[in-house]
N, C-alpha and C positions, 0 to 999 in steps of 0.2 A: 334432778339438779339442773338439767338443761332448761326445763320449763321455768324454774325460778330465775335463772339468768335471763331468759327472754322476757319474762314479766318485769324484772328489775330494769332491763334495758328499755322496755317500752315505757315504763313510768318515767325514766330519765328523759326519754325523747319527748314525752308530754311536758315535762318541766322545761325543757329547752324551747319547745314551741311556745309555751306560756311566756318565757323570758323574751323571745323574739317578738311576740305580740306586744309586750309592754314597751319594747324599744320602738316598734312601729307606731304605737299609740303616742308616745312622747315625742318622738322625732318628727313625725309627719302629721298626725291628726291634730295634736296640740299646736304645732307650729302653723298649720293651716288656719286654725282658728285665730291665732295671734296675728297672722298676716291680715285676716279679714277685719279684725279690730283696728289694726293700723290703717287699713284702707278707709274705714269709716271715719276715724279721727282726721285723717289727711283730707278727705272730702269735706268734712265739716270746717276744717281750717280754710280751705279754698273758698267755701261759701261765705265764711266770716270775712275773708278779704273782699269778696264781691260786695258784701253788705257795706263795707267801708266805702267802696267806690260808688255804689248806687244810692245808698241811703245816708251816707255820711255828709249831710248838708252843712253841719256846723262842726266846729272843733270838738265840742262836748260829745256829740253823737259819734263822731269818728273815734274819739277816745273810748267810748263804750264798746264799739265794735272791735277796736284794737284789743281791749281787755278780754273780750270773748275769744279773739284769735289767740292771744297769749295763754289763756286758760286751756284752750284746746291743745296748744303746743305742750303745755305742762302734762297733759295726759299721754301724748304721743311719744315724747322723748324717752320716758321710762320703758315703754314697750320696745322701742328700738334698742335701747341699752341692754335690756334683758335678752334679746335675741342674739346680741353680740357677746354676751357673757360666755367665757370659755367653759363654764360648768354646764351650760345649756347643751343638751345632747341633740345637736343637729349635724347634718352632714356638711362636708366642706363646701359644696356648691351653695347650699343655703346660707352658710356663714359668709361666703364671699359675696353672694347677692345682697345680703343685708348690709355688708360694709359699703357696697356700691350705692345702695338705696340711701343709707345714712349720709354718705358724702353728698349725694345729690340733694337730699332733704335739707342738709345744713346750708348748702348753697342757695337753695330756694328760700329758706328762712332768712338768710342774710339779705337777699335781694328784696324780699317783702319788707324787712325792717328798714333798710335804707330808703326804699321808695315811700314807705309810710312816713318816715321822718321828713322827707322832702315835701310830701303832700300836706302833712300836718303843719309844717312851717309856712306853707303857701308858696313855696318855690315852684311847684308844678300843680297842674289841675288833675282832677280825677280821671279825665280822658287821657291825659299824658301818662299818668301812673298806670292806667290800664294798658296803654300801648307799650310801655316799658316792660311789663311783665306778661304780656299776652303769650300764653302757651308754656310758660315756665314750669308749670306743675306737671306737664304731660309725661316727661321722662320718669319722674317718680311714680306717677300713677301707672304707667305701662310696666315698669319693673315690678311693682307690687302685684299687678295683675298676672304677669308672667310667673312670678314666684308662687303665687297662690295656685295657679294651674299646675306648676311643676310638683308642688307638694301634694296636690289632689291626685295627680297621675301616679306619683311614686307610692302614696299610701294605698291606692287601689291595686297597683301592681304587686306590692308586697303582701297585701291582704289575700289576694288570689294565690300567691305562692304559699303562704302559711296555710290557707285552706286546703290546698293540694297536699301539702305535707301531712296535715291532720287526717285527710282521707286515706292516704297511704298507710299511716300508722294504724288507723282503725281497721283497715283491710288486713294488715299483718296480724293484728290482735284477733280478728275474727277467724283467720286461718289457723292460728294457734289453738283457739278455742275448739274449732271443728276437729282438728287433728288430735288433740289431747283433752277431750271433754272430761274424762274421769279425773285426771290429775289436777286439772284446773279447779274443778269443784271442790276437791279436797283442800286445795290451797286457800281458796276463798272461804 
């Protein structure tokens, strides 16, 4: 009877380890990949803005690059919203960081929009627009970089912890098997 209890306990521990792995997978690995996607879309948006300044020699060309910028924004915003969704299983630090990133991003987007409208109307030149927004994207880029590193470190730390728990459990099971080989063979 004691062996059956130990085996049941061990299988329950394996189930708990599996659940913990699924949490780590969703909370950290998936979030890390989503942050990487956001980083890419954000960088593409910054590049689209630079194209407006560098290659937007006419109103039509600027409009085309602005459409590219807005299209990219349309891909980025749902990712940010998804990460802020209360049903998304992320830790509070990650959620707080995403709130901060989203606020900063919305501010950057607002500044890009205002500056584009002024540039497009001829109120300012491309050089003036560039000077107005120089470095405005750095805060968002840095926060995304830091969050990606946090998620990477946290997933690595938790993976090691889960691996150690699994090793301990396997060690316990092997000790049981060595101490009670006859009974275990009858059970299996």
